[in-house]
N, C-alpha and C positions, 0 to 999 in steps of 0.2 A: 137741364134741370127745370122742372115745372115751377110755376109761380106758387103753387100750394106748398111745395117742398121748401122754397125759399122763405115763404111766410112762416111756415112751421119752424124753420131753423131760427129765424129772428125772434119769434115768440119764445122759443126755448131759451135763447140767450137773455132776453129781457127778464124772464122769470128767474133764471139761475143767478143772474148778476144784478138784480133789481136794486138791492141796497147799495151796492157799489156805484151803480149808475146815478142813483139819487144823491148819494154822498158827493160824487164829483160835480153834479149839477149845482148843489148847494154851495160847494166850494168855489165854483166858477162865479156864481152870483156874489159870493163873499169877496172875491178878488175885485170886482167892480166897485163894491161898496168901500172896500179898503182903499182903493185908489182915490175915490171921491172924498172920503174922510181925510186922507193924507193931504190932498191938495187943499181942502178946506181949512184944516188945522194950520197948515204951513202958510198959505197965502192970505187967507181971510182973518185968521186969528193971530197970525204973527208968531206961531210957535216954531222952535228950532226943528229942522227936518228929522233929526234922530228921535226927538220926543214925539213928534207927529207920527212917525213910523210906529213906535211902540204903542202909542195911544190908539191909533187906527187898527193896528193888528189885534190888540186885545179886545177891542169893541167887536171886531169881526169874528174873533174866536167865540165870544159869548153869543153873538147873533147866529153863527153857524151851529152852535150847540142847541139853541132854541129850535131851529128848523129841523135838525136831525133828530132831536128828542121827540118832537111832536109828530112829524110827518114821515120820517124814515124808519126809525127804530121803535117809535110809538111807546115810549116809556112814560109812566105816570107817577113814579115814586122816586124818592131819594134825589131830588133835583140838585140840591146844593152839593152833595157828595159827587154826583155825576158831573156837574159843572166844573168842580175843582179837578176832577180827573181829566176832563176834556181840555181844560186850560193847561194842565201839566203836560199832557201829550202834545198839545200845540206848541208849548215851550220847548219840549224835547225835539219836535219837528223843526223848529226854527234853528236850534243848535246843529242838528244833523244837516240841515240845508246849508248853513254857513260853512260847515266842515267840508261837505261835498263840493261846494263852489270853490273853496280854497284848493282842494285837491285837483279838481278838474281844470281850473284856470291856471293856478300857479305851478303845479307839479306836472300835470299832463299837457297843459298848454292849449286847451280848447278855447274857442271863442266863448265869451261870457254868456251870450244869449243861448248857445247850444248847451253849455253847462247848466244854465238855469232850467231849460226844458227837461234835461235828463234828471236833474235834482227834483223838479216838481213831480215827475213820475215816481221816483223812489220814495219820496216823502209822503205822497198821497197814498200809495199802497200801504206803507208802514203805518201811517196814522189811521187809515181805515181799519186795518186789522187790530191795532191796539184799542181803538175806540169800540169796535164791534165786540171784542172779547173781554174788555175791562170796563169801559165807561158804560156801555149799553147792555152789558150782560144782565140777564134777569136776576133780581135781588129779592 
């Protein structure tokens, strides 16, 4: 296979899955911010770890909404309605993640880190599709 064919193939994939790739990149950046905020709230502000988790998670959901709205889906209207939709889908994702972790760890018996990796994949695809077709749908 020639270099031009490989280059063409990767260009095709980048164009076809551009929004999903950017969505995942924003999500990965959000994970780093989430961890930093979680540690900051817990260790420097003295907040309980559960409250720190909820607070850091929702701050990052709002942050991810901003980056996705502006640079990925490029929406310019109905920001409050879209933000509420994004937060709702994030909350649903958190619930699905918790359920999947329980099933994979407690019922199937997977290692928690493996269960978490599988769960991240499931929830990322689900949230991307819900956000693409509901939150960021042209209005």
